[in-house]
C-alpha positions as CSV (number, residue, x, y, z in Angstrom):
1,X,71.3,20.7,124.4
2,X,68.6,20.6,127.5
3,X,65.1,21.7,126.8
4,X,63.8,24.7,128.0
5,X,61.0,23.4,130.0
6,X,64.0,21.4,132.2
7,X,66.0,24.6,132.6
8,X,62.5,26.4,133.6
9,X,62.5,24.1,136.4
10,X,65.7,23.9,137.6
11,X,65.3,28.0,137.8
12,X,62.2,27.1,140.1
13,X,64.1,24.5,142.3
14,X,63.8,26.8,145.2
15,X,60.2,27.1,144.9
16,X,59.8,23.8,143.8
17,X,61.3,22.8,147.1
18,X,59.4,24.7,149.0
19,X,56.2,23.0,148.2
20,X,58.0,19.8,148.6
21,X,58.7,20.7,152.4
22,X,55.0,21.5,153.1
23,X,54.7,18.0,153.3
24,X,56.2,14.9,155.5
25,X,57.2,11.5,153.7
26,X,56.1,8.2,155.5
27,X,58.4,5.6,153.2
28,X,60.2,3.1,155.2
29,X,63.3,2.2,154.1
30,X,62.8,-1.5,155.3
31,X,59.8,-1.9,152.8
32,X,61.0,-4.4,150.9
33,X,64.7,-5.1,149.9
34,X,63.8,-8.8,149.7
35,X,62.3,-9.5,146.0
36,X,64.3,-11.4,143.6
37,X,66.3,-9.6,140.5
38,X,66.4,-12.2,138.4
39,X,62.4,-12.7,138.5
40,X,60.2,-11.2,135.7
41,X,59.3,-8.2,137.0
42,X,58.1,-4.8,135.8
43,X,59.2,-1.7,137.4
44,X,57.9,2.2,137.7
45,X,60.7,4.8,136.4
46,X,59.1,8.6,136.7
47,X,61.7,11.6,135.6
48,X,61.1,14.9,135.0
49,X,62.3,15.5,131.3
50,X,59.4,17.1,128.8
51,X,60.4,17.8,126.2
52,X,60.3,15.3,122.6
53,X,64.0,14.9,122.3
54,X,64.5,14.6,125.7
55,X,61.9,11.9,126.4
56,X,63.6,9.8,123.8
57,X,66.6,9.7,125.2
58,X,65.2,8.3,128.8
59,X,63.3,6.1,126.6
60,X,66.7,4.9,124.6
61,X,68.6,4.9,128.3
62,X,65.4,2.7,129.4
63,X,65.5,0.6,126.2
64,X,69.7,-0.5,126.7
65,X,68.7,-1.6,130.6
66,X,66.0,-3.8,129.0
67,X,68.5,-5.6,126.8
68,X,71.1,-6.1,129.8
69,X,68.2,-7.3,131.8
70,X,65.3,-8.8,129.6
71,X,63.0,-10.0,132.6
72,X,63.0,-6.9,134.0
73,X,60.4,-4.3,131.9
74,X,60.1,-0.7,132.8
75,X,57.2,1.8,132.5
76,X,57.9,5.6,132.0
77,X,56.5,8.3,133.3
78,X,58.1,11.8,132.2
79,X,57.3,15.3,133.5
80,X,57.2,14.5,137.0
81,X,57.4,17.6,139.4
82,X,59.1,16.8,143.0
83,X,55.6,17.6,144.0
84,X,53.9,15.1,142.2
85,X,57.2,12.8,143.0
86,X,56.6,13.2,146.7
87,X,53.1,12.5,147.1
88,X,53.6,9.3,145.2
89,X,56.4,8.7,147.5
90,X,54.1,8.9,150.5
91,X,51.3,7.1,149.0
92,X,53.1,4.0,148.0
93,X,50.9,1.3,145.7
94,X,51.1,-0.3,142.7
95,X,50.9,3.2,140.8
96,X,53.9,4.6,142.6
97,X,57.2,4.9,141.3
98,X,60.0,2.3,142.3
99,X,62.6,4.5,140.8
100,X,62.7,8.4,140.4
101,X,64.7,11.2,139.1
102,X,64.7,15.0,140.3
103,X,66.3,17.8,138.6
104,X,66.0,19.4,142.5
105,X,69.5,18.7,144.2
106,X,68.5,21.0,147.0
107,X,65.8,18.4,148.2
108,X,68.4,15.6,148.9
109,X,68.6,15.9,152.6
110,X,64.7,16.4,152.7
111,X,64.5,13.2,150.8
112,X,67.0,11.4,153.2
113,X,65.9,12.0,156.4
114,X,62.8,11.9,155.8
115,X,63.0,8.1,154.3
116,X,61.3,8.5,151.1
117,X,64.3,7.3,149.2
118,X,66.1,4.1,150.2
119,X,69.7,4.4,151.6
120,X,71.5,3.1,148.5
121,X,74.8,2.9,150.6
122,X,74.2,-1.2,151.6
123,X,73.5,-1.5,147.6
124,X,76.9,-0.2,146.8
125,X,78.8,-2.2,149.1
126,X,77.1,-5.5,147.6
127,X,77.6,-4.3,144.3
128,X,81.6,-3.5,145.3
129,X,81.0,0.4,144.1
130,X,83.2,2.8,145.8
131,X,80.5,6.0,145.1
132,X,84.0,8.0,145.6
133,X,86.1,7.0,142.9
134,X,83.1,6.7,140.8
135,X,81.5,10.0,141.0
136,X,82.7,13.8,140.9
137,X,83.5,14.9,144.3
138,X,81.1,17.4,143.9
139,X,78.8,15.1,142.9
140,X,79.1,12.4,145.3
141,X,78.4,14.7,148.4
142,X,75.2,16.6,146.8
143,X,73.5,13.0,146.9
144,X,74.1,12.5,150.1
145,X,72.9,13.3,153.9
146,X,74.3,12.4,157.2
147,X,75.8,9.7,156.3
148,X,72.6,8.7,154.3
149,X,73.4,8.1,150.7
150,X,69.8,8.4,149.0
151,X,70.2,9.3,145.5
152,X,72.8,8.7,143.0
153,X,74.2,11.5,140.4
154,X,72.6,11.2,136.6
155,X,73.9,13.8,134.5
156,X,74.7,17.0,136.1
157,X,75.5,20.8,135.1
158,X,78.4,22.5,135.4
159,X,78.4,26.4,136.0
160,X,81.4,28.4,133.8
161,X,82.1,31.8,132.3
162,X,80.7,32.6,128.6
163,X,82.5,35.4,126.6
164,X,82.0,37.5,123.2
165,X,85.2,36.9,121.7
166,X,84.6,40.1,119.2
167,X,84.0,42.5,122.0
168,X,87.1,41.0,124.0
169,X,89.2,42.2,120.7
170,X,87.7,45.7,120.3
171,X,88.2,46.3,123.8
172,X,92.0,44.6,123.4
173,X,91.6,42.1,125.7
174,X,93.2,38.9,124.6
175,X,92.0,35.9,127.4
176,X,89.4,35.3,129.7
177,X,89.4,36.6,133.0
178,X,91.3,34.2,135.6
179,X,91.2,36.4,138.8
180,X,88.3,38.3,140.4
181,X,90.0,41.4,140.3
182,X,90.9,40.7,136.6
183,X,87.5,39.7,136.1
184,X,86.1,43.0,137.1
185,X,88.7,45.3,135.3
186,X,87.4,43.2,132.4
187,X,83.7,43.7,133.1
188,X,84.2,47.7,133.1
189,X,86.5,47.6,130.3
190,X,83.6,45.8,128.2
191,X,81.2,48.3,129.3
192,X,79.8,50.8,126.7
193,X,77.8,53.4,128.0
194,X,74.8,54.9,126.2
195,X,73.1,57.8,127.9
196,X,71.9,56.8,131.2
197,X,72.0,53.4,129.9
198,X,73.9,51.4,128.0
199,X,75.2,50.2,124.7
200,X,76.8,47.3,126.3
201,X,77.5,45.8,129.8
202,X,80.4,44.3,130.8
203,X,78.7,41.5,132.9
204,X,75.3,41.9,134.7
205,X,76.3,41.3,138.3
206,X,73.0,41.5,140.0
207,X,71.2,38.5,141.7
208,X,68.1,38.8,139.7
209,X,70.9,38.4,136.5
210,X,69.5,35.0,135.2
211,X,71.9,32.2,136.8
212,X,73.8,35.0,138.9
213,X,72.3,33.3,142.4
214,X,74.1,33.7,146.0
215,X,75.4,29.7,145.4
216,X,76.5,30.1,141.6
217,X,78.8,33.1,142.8
218,X,79.9,31.3,146.1
219,X,80.8,28.4,144.0
220,X,84.1,30.3,143.6
221,X,84.8,30.8,146.8
222,X,84.5,27.7,148.3
223,X,82.4,28.2,151.2
224,X,81.8,25.7,154.3
225,X,77.8,26.7,155.0
226,X,77.3,24.5,157.8
227,X,79.7,23.7,161.1
228,X,80.3,20.2,161.9
229,X,77.3,20.1,164.4
230,X,75.3,21.3,161.7
231,X,75.1,25.1,162.5
232,X,75.1,27.7,160.0
233,X,78.5,29.4,159.3
234,X,77.8,32.3,156.9
235,X,78.6,34.7,159.3
236,X,81.6,33.0,160.6
237,X,83.4,31.7,157.4
238,X,84.8,35.0,155.8
239,X,84.3,33.7,152.4
240,X,80.7,35.1,152.3
241,X,81.5,38.3,153.5
242,X,84.1,38.6,150.7
243,X,81.5,37.0,148.2
244,X,78.9,39.2,149.0
245,X,81.3,42.7,149.1
246,X,82.9,41.7,145.4
247,X,79.7,41.1,144.2
248,X,78.4,44.4,145.4
249,X,81.6,46.6,144.8
250,X,81.0,45.0,141.1
251,X,77.3,46.1,141.3
252,X,78.6,49.8,142.1
253,X,81.2,50.2,139.9
254,X,79.4,49.0,136.7
255,X,76.3,51.9,137.3
256,X,74.7,50.7,140.4
257,X,72.1,48.9,141.5
258,X,69.5,51.0,140.2
259,X,70.9,51.5,136.6
260,X,72.0,48.1,136.4
261,X,67.9,47.3,137.2
262,X,66.5,49.5,134.7
263,X,68.5,47.8,132.0
264,X,67.8,44.9,132.9
265,X,64.1,44.9,132.4
266,X,64.4,46.0,129.1
267,X,66.5,43.1,128.0
268,X,65.2,39.4,126.8
269,X,64.5,36.5,128.7
270,X,66.7,34.1,129.7
271,X,65.4,31.4,128.0
272,X,64.5,33.1,124.8
273,X,66.9,33.6,121.5
274,X,66.8,37.4,122.7
275,X,68.6,36.4,125.7
276,X,71.0,39.3,126.8
277,X,74.2,37.3,125.8
278,X,72.7,36.0,122.1
279,X,72.3,39.7,121.1
280,X,75.3,41.3,122.7
281,X,74.0,43.7,125.3
282,X,75.6,41.4,127.8
283,X,79.5,40.8,127.0
284,X,79.9,38.0,129.4
285,X,77.8,35.1,131.4
286,X,77.4,33.3,134.0
287,X,75.9,30.4,133.3
288,X,75.5,26.7,132.7
289,X,76.7,23.8,130.1
290,X,73.2,24.3,128.5
291,X,74.0,27.6,127.5
292,X,76.1,26.9,124.9
293,X,73.7,25.0,122.3
294,X,71.3,27.6,123.1
295,X,73.7,30.2,122.4
296,X,75.0,28.9,119.3
297,X,71.2,27.8,117.9
298,X,70.4,31.8,118.1
299,X,72.8,32.2,115.8
300,X,75.2,35.9,117.4
301,X,77.2,37.6,115.4
302,X,79.9,36.8,117.0
303,X,82.3,33.7,118.0
304,X,81.3,32.5,121.6
305,X,84.0,32.3,123.9
306,X,83.7,29.8,127.1
307,X,86.2,29.3,129.8
308,X,86.1,28.4,134.2
309,X,84.6,31.5,136.0
310,X,87.4,33.6,137.9
311,X,88.4,32.6,141.1
312,X,88.9,34.9,144.0
313,X,92.3,36.2,144.1
314,X,93.7,34.5,147.1
315,X,92.4,31.5,145.1
316,X,94.5,31.5,141.8
317,X,95.7,28.3,142.3
318,X,92.7,26.9,142.4
319,X,91.1,28.4,138.8
320,X,89.3,26.0,136.8
321,X,86.8,24.7,139.7
322,X,83.1,26.1,139.7
323,X,79.5,25.3,140.8
324,X,78.1,21.9,140.1
325,X,74.4,20.8,140.1
326,X,72.3,17.8,138.4
327,X,69.7,15.4,138.0
328,X,69.5,12.6,140.6
329,X,67.7,9.5,140.7
330,X,67.1,7.0,144.0
331,X,65.1,4.1,144.6
332,X,61.9,4.9,146.6
333,X,61.3,3.1,150.0
334,X,57.8,2.2,149.3
335,X,58.9,0.1,146.6
336,X,58.4,-3.7,146.7
337,X,60.7,-4.3,144.5
338,X,64.2,-2.6,145.2
339,X,66.6,-5.1,144.5
340,X,65.2,-4.7,140.8
341,X,65.0,-1.1,140.9
342,X,68.4,-1.0,142.1
343,X,69.5,-3.0,139.2
344,X,67.9,-0.1,137.3
345,X,69.6,3.0,139.1
346,X,73.0,1.3,139.1
347,X,72.6,0.9,135.0
348,X,71.4,4.4,134.6
349,X,73.8,5.9,137.2
350,X,77.3,3.8,136.8
351,X,77.6,2.0,133.4
352,X,80.1,4.1,131.2
353,X,78.3,3.6,128.1
354,X,74.8,4.3,129.1
355,X,76.1,7.1,131.1
356,X,77.9,8.5,128.0
357,X,75.3,7.8,125.4
358,X,73.0,9.7,127.7
359,X,75.2,12.7,128.3
360,X,75.5,12.5,124.1
361,X,71.5,12.8,124.2
362,X,70.6,15.5,126.3
363,X,74.0,17.1,126.5
364,X,74.3,17.6,130.0
365,X,77.9,17.1,131.6
366,X,78.2,13.3,132.4
367,X,78.2,12.3,136.1
368,X,80.8,9.6,136.3
369,X,84.6,9.9,136.3
370,X,84.9,7.2,133.7
371,X,82.4,9.1,131.6
372,X,84.4,12.3,131.9
373,X,87.2,10.7,129.6
374,X,85.3,8.5,127.6
375,X,86.6,9.0,123.7
376,X,83.1,8.1,123.0
377,X,81.9,11.5,124.4
378,X,80.5,13.6,121.4
379,X,80.8,17.0,122.0
380,X,82.0,21.0,120.6
381,X,85.4,21.5,122.1
382,X,84.2,24.1,124.0
383,X,82.0,21.8,125.9
384,X,85.3,20.1,127.5
385,X,85.2,23.3,129.5
386,X,82.5,21.9,131.7
387,X,83.8,18.6,131.5
388,X,87.1,19.6,133.0
389,X,84.6,21.8,135.6
390,X,83.0,19.0,136.7
391,X,85.8,16.7,137.3
392,X,87.8,19.3,139.1
393,X,88.2,18.2,142.6
394,X,88.4,21.9,143.7
395,X,84.3,22.5,142.3
396,X,82.1,23.0,144.8
397,X,78.0,22.7,145.3
398,X,76.1,23.3,148.4
399,X,75.4,21.2,150.9
400,X,72.1,19.0,151.3
401,X,69.9,20.4,154.5
402,X,67.1,18.6,156.4
403,X,64.5,21.4,155.1
404,X,66.0,21.4,151.5
405,X,67.1,24.3,149.9
406,X,65.1,26.9,152.6
407,X,68.8,28.0,154.1
408,X,69.4,29.1,150.3
409,X,66.9,31.2,149.8
410,X,67.5,33.2,153.2
411,X,70.8,33.7,151.8
412,X,69.9,34.9,148.1
413,X,67.1,37.4,150.1
414,X,70.2,38.5,152.1
415,X,72.0,38.9,148.6
416,X,69.2,41.0,147.2
417,X,69.1,43.4,150.4
418,X,72.4,44.2,150.5
419,X,72.9,44.8,146.8
420,X,70.1,47.2,146.3
421,X,71.6,49.3,149.5
422,X,68.3,47.7,152.3
423,X,70.9,46.3,154.3
424,X,74.4,48.3,154.9
425,X,75.7,46.6,157.8
426,X,76.8,43.0,156.1
427,X,78.1,41.6,159.0
428,X,74.7,42.1,161.3
429,X,73.2,40.8,158.0
430,X,75.2,37.6,157.9
431,X,74.2,37.0,161.8
432,X,70.6,37.3,161.6
433,X,70.8,35.2,158.1
434,X,72.1,32.4,160.2
435,X,69.7,32.8,162.9
436,X,66.9,32.2,160.9
437,X,68.7,29.4,158.9
438,X,69.4,27.8,162.4
439,X,66.0,28.6,163.0
440,X,64.3,26.9,160.0
441,X,66.1,23.6,160.7
442,X,65.3,23.4,164.2
443,X,61.7,23.7,163.3
444,X,62.0,21.1,160.2
445,X,63.6,18.8,162.4
């Protein structure tokens, strides 16, 4: 199970990306890929993990690399935020990292377009590795921008549906819902009122409800966020309107925004043992693979079920897909040891046994197609749901942008305004948001 500190960082990804975007990177991709990786050298690797078990897992991963490359020594520095990484990538110098990893996939566009991380396409080509055949489709997509592959997947996160099997049995529900209409009916059937509140809520649909963000919802609708010329497509692709309307209808059907927010305010936080899914106050939960370990450790008084998130009714044949994100790794453009740095990145992200071992230790989803099928993977049988979601070619992610995740913040704000009734004309709201996204991107270039 990933440490809570890591997941808090993921929850704050939007604010972290905004902080990153306030500074310009000045790295050059030709900083020096002329080093000889067969010579004695020392690399510096910065990562964001901080929980003791995670730090130990990273050290074990690096130790495996050093055994295979005894001439390359790695100094590992943990608990590094994107802000710190960005500052170091700009400054360079002997103490700056040669290799970095980040939890914020939203920043790939900024990392690539600014030149902070080198384009790894030439390295992949020289090594004879085809990224499209190595990484799951969504992970392959979120590690590049405008043809520049400045990052590589280093384990992933997949989102699915957790459900209370005891509550399902008591409500006479035999199986988890597969389509959105089934999901809405299930959520209503599982909701048990108590006065002006709830004894049990079938599902918390509000966008402030922990992992129920717009991008996680829309992952099931497979939308196209941008046109081929880079303009916002949210006002043109009907998937966005459908996604917003279906969520809003569920909010209204389950009691309305204010009633749900009042209930939510009295529930436990996302990372503690009193999470409302753990306590049975919410019967279904949209969440990532890490929730399984956290929920099991909380020892709930019911059996935990895991399934893919439902899909829109008109995409029923794509049931099994989900939203994918994860950790990325890259080589600093300011590094004078880029060939040696590539050897470390290649090992950590494409060596099947290395990826599997790291996945077993961190309890995140493996980030290569071979690792997803490895018999060496160790996991709770229910975890296979997330392995299947990661490998599903229909699974989606959010595309990289030159200004990071700013466009996602704009879309999320529209979600807040629409579900609460502040925005009543959705089409107009989508057009306004699209204009804002285009303006922000233009200003970032």
